[in-house]
N, C-alpha and C positions, 0 to 999 in steps of 0.2 A: 607236130600234132596232125591227126588225120583230118581230111576235109570235112567229114561228117561231124566231127566234134566241133570244129570251128563254126560250121553252119548252125548247129544246135545252140551254141553259146550266143551267136548273133541273133538267133530267133528269140531266145530268152530275154536278151537285152532289149530288143524291139518290143517284146510283150510288156516289159516293165515301163518303157517309154509310153506305150499305149495306155496303160493303167494310170500313169502320172498325168497324161494329157486329159483323160476323162475326168480325173479328180479336179484338175485345174478348171476345166470347162464347167463343172458343176458348181464350184465354189467361188468363181470370179464374181465380184460385185464392184459397182462403181457409182459415183455420184459427183456432182460438181460441174464446173464449167466445161471441162473437156473430158467427157465420159467416153472412154474407149472400151468399155467392158464388152459390148456386143461384138466389136471387132476381134477382141482377144478370145472371146468365147468361140467365134466362128473359126479362128485359126487353130485353137486347141481341138475342136471337133475334127477339122480337116487333118491335122497331124495324127489324131487317134485313128481315123479311118485308114489313112495311108500306111501307118505303121502296123495296124492290125492286118491289113491285106499282105504286106510284106512278111509279117510273121508267119502267116499260114503258108505262103509260097515257099519261104526258106525252109520251114519245118518239113514240108513235103519233099523238097529237094534233098534234104539231109537223110532221108530214109535210104537204106542200102537197097540196091537193085539186085534181085535174085534171078 
C-alpha cells in the first residue's frame, strides 16, 4: 500500500477515537464513595484533544506534494 493511503487510514481511525472520547466525556457519570468521574472526564477530553490534533497533522501529511 502507498504511504498516503496508510496515513489517511490512520487519520480516519484517530478521528473515530476522537469522536468516541468526546462521547465518553459527555456521558460519564458517577456517584458513591469513590467517584472518579471527573478524572475520567478529564482524561477523555485530553485524549480527544491529542487525537484530534494528530488527525489534522496526519491528514495534512497525507496530501500529495505537487
